[in-house]
N, C-alpha and C positions, 0 to 999 in steps of 0.2 A: 504494500500500500504506500502510495506516495504521500509524503507529509505536505500539509498546506504551507504555502509560501506566505511569509510575512513581509509586508511592504515596509521598507526602512527609508526614512527621510534623512539623507546625509547632507550636511552643509559642507560643500567643497571649498577649498581655498579661494576659488574664483568667486563663489557666492559670498563668502565672508568679506572678501576685498570689496565687492560691489556694495554690501551693506555699510561697510565702514565709510566708503566714499560718499554714499548717499547722506550719511549723517554729517559728514564734513561739508558737503555741498550746501546743506541746509543752513550752515553757518557762514556760507559765502566763500569757502575755500575751494579754489579751482587749481588744478595742476597745469603745468605748461602745455600749450598746444602748438602744433606746427604753424598755425596761422599767425601767431603773435610771438615771434622769437625774441630773445634777448631782454634788455632792460625795459623796453617799451611794454612787452607782454607782462613783465613782473609788476610794473607800476599800474597797469590796467587791472590786473587781478587784485592787487592790494586795494585799489579804489572800489572795485566791485564788492570785495569782502566787507569793507567799511560801510558801504551803502546797505548791504544785507543786514549787518549787525545793528546799524542805526534804526532800520525799519523794524527789526525784531524787537529791539528795546522800546521803541515807541509803541508798538502793539502791546507789549507787556504792561507798560505804564497806563495806557488807555484802558486796558482791561481792569487793572487794579483800581483806578479812579472810578470807573463805572460801577464796580462792585460796591465801592464806598458810597457813591451817590445813591445807589439803589437802597442802601440801608439807612442813609441819613434822613429819608422821609419820615422815619419813625422816631427821630430824635428831635426834641424841642429846643435844646440849647447847643449851638455850634459856635465855636470860636476859631478865628483864623490862626493856624499854626505859625510859629515863629519862622521868619523867612530863611534863615540859615539852616534851621532844622529841616525845613521842607526841601531845601536844595540837596542836603545829604540824603534825605529819604528817597528822593527821585533817583539819585546816583546809584544807590544800593538796590532799590526795588526793581529797577528797570531790567536787571539781568535775570529775574525770576520768571521762568516760562511755565513751570509746573502749576497746574490749576489749584492744587491744595495749598501750595506755598503762597500763591497770589491771594487766596482767601485770608491767610494770616496777615499779609501786608496790608490788605484793605482794612482789617480790624485795627491794625496799628494806626493807620491814618484817621480812622473814625474816632478812636479813643483819644488820640492826641488832639483832634479837633474839639472834642468835648472837654478835655482837661489838658491844656498845654503843660508839658513837662512830665507827662506820663512815661515816656520812653526816652532814654538817653541815646546818644549816638553810639555809645559802646554796645548797647543792647541791639541796635539796628545792625551793627557789624556782625554780631554773633548770629542774628537771624539770617543775614545774607550768606553766611558760611554754612548754615544748616541745610543738609540734604533732605530730600523727601523721606528717606528711610529713617534718618535721625529724628525727623519731626514725628514719625510714627512712634518711635521709642518715647519721645517726650510726651506725646498724647497718652501713651499707655501708662507712663509714670504718674500722670495727673490723676488717674483713677485711684492711685494709692496715696494721694496727697491730701493731707488735712490742713485746714487753714484755721489759725488761732487769731481771732479778731483782736483780742486784747493786746497782743504783741505785733499784730499785722505781719505775720510770718506764715509761710508755707513749710510743711515738713512731711516726711515719710516716716511714720512710726514703725519701728521694727521690733520693739520689745521693751523689757523693763528689767531692773535689778532691785533686789531687796538687800539693803546694806545690813551688815551684822551690827547688833547692838554693842554698847560700850564693853560689856563683859565678854564679848565674843569677837573681838577685833581681829584675832588671828585666823578666823574662818574666812573662806572665800564667799563673796556675795552670791546670793541665789540669782541666776541669770536665765531669762527666758527670751527666745527670739521667734518672731513670725517667719515662716517659710515663704519668703516672697516669690521664689521661683515656682513653687507649687501653685501660686496664684497668678502667674503670668509675667512676673518681672524678675528676670534672672540677673546674675552678677555682671555679665558682660554689658547688659543694659545700663546698670548703675555706673560702670566704668565709662561708658560712652557719654553719659550725662556729666560725669566729672571732667572728662577730657574736653568737653564743649564749654566748660566753665559755668555750668548750670547748677551743679551740686557740689557741696564741699566734700572732700575725700574722706574725712574722718567722721565717725559717728559722734553725735553730740548727746550729752545727758542734761536732763532738767535738774534743777535743785531738788532736794528732798521734798516730797509732796506731803501736804497736810491731809490726814485721813478725813474722809467724809466730805471733803470740799471738791465739788465737781469741776472739771475742766471743760468748758464749752468749745466745741470745734465744729467746723463744717467739712464734711467729706462728700465730694461731688455735690449732689443736690439735696443732701440730707444733713440735718443738725444732729450732732453726736455729743453726748455727755459722758465723759470718762471720769469715774469717781474712784479714787483709791480707798480701799477698805481697811488697810492695816498701816502700821508705821514703817518708816524708813524706805519707802519706795521712790525710785526715780525711773523716768521713761527715757529710752534711748531712741534716737531718730537720725535720719539724714536731713540736713538743713540745706535749703536752696541758697545760692549766692545772691548778691544784690541783682545781678543781671538775670539770674533764674527767677527771682521774685517778679521782676518786671514782665518777663515773657510768660510766666505762669498765668497771668491775667488774660492772655490771648486764647487759651485752650480750655475748652469745656470737656467733661468726661462723664460717662454714665457710671452709676454706682456699681462697684465691684463686689458682688455678693460673696464670692469665694474669699476675698481678702477680709471682709467683715466676719465671716464665719471663723477664719483663721485667727483673727484678733480675739474674738470671744473665747475660743478654745485656749489660746495662749495666756490670756489675762484672767481666766476663770479663777475664782477664789481670792484673788488679790485686788481686782478692780470690778466695778459694776459698769457695764456698757449699755447705753440706751440711745436709740436713734429715732428720729421722726422726720417725715418728708417736709421740706420747706414749701 
């Protein structure tokens, strides 16, 4: 019996070369041709590439501005952004062709128009360097991010410690940590956010918490109250950098039920966790 033949799609070097050239040509890069030899052909190709890039950048900016204007109809208070800031914004945003990244740039422009000074030029530079893949990681991390209004800070809670009492100082503290990777945020994701300058590399600890005094937080679209039940507890977390704090406001995320369940299991017996929809 003859076995069935399986069709295989093989990308030959010729096809790979063709795809690469197509991508480069979309950016205005043309290789030398017999019709335009020497320096004349080189200058002509350079001019054509600049024209293509200028047109591409213009199209990007127009798309971002249009997205902003479409949203501004729902905003009652709009202020003109500072001129120098707006010039830097246009310089950095014009290179963004990805539709999801353009959405973020439009939010920046709208929020800056509502409240001038919301985004520093340093934050704009980080956003300009952010790839679509890194933006997905950032969005994923936002679902693990709690906001403490009293301190005006975002943080990713990862666990707690119970410090030994005075008579037991030689003992190691009781340490519990949430399994973030089990909930969808792995260690390479954390490292990426650190490398981007969005998260501090070291884990941070709160001061020793007062028992029965709840800590109000916002986690995605829900209010959370985290109440220590015993003495000598501290919470450990990853803290966002100042630039991370600025860019955090751009991204919304849905509530991560798996992370919440992991928090409840990890903090059980030492903390009382309560949530309610905003």
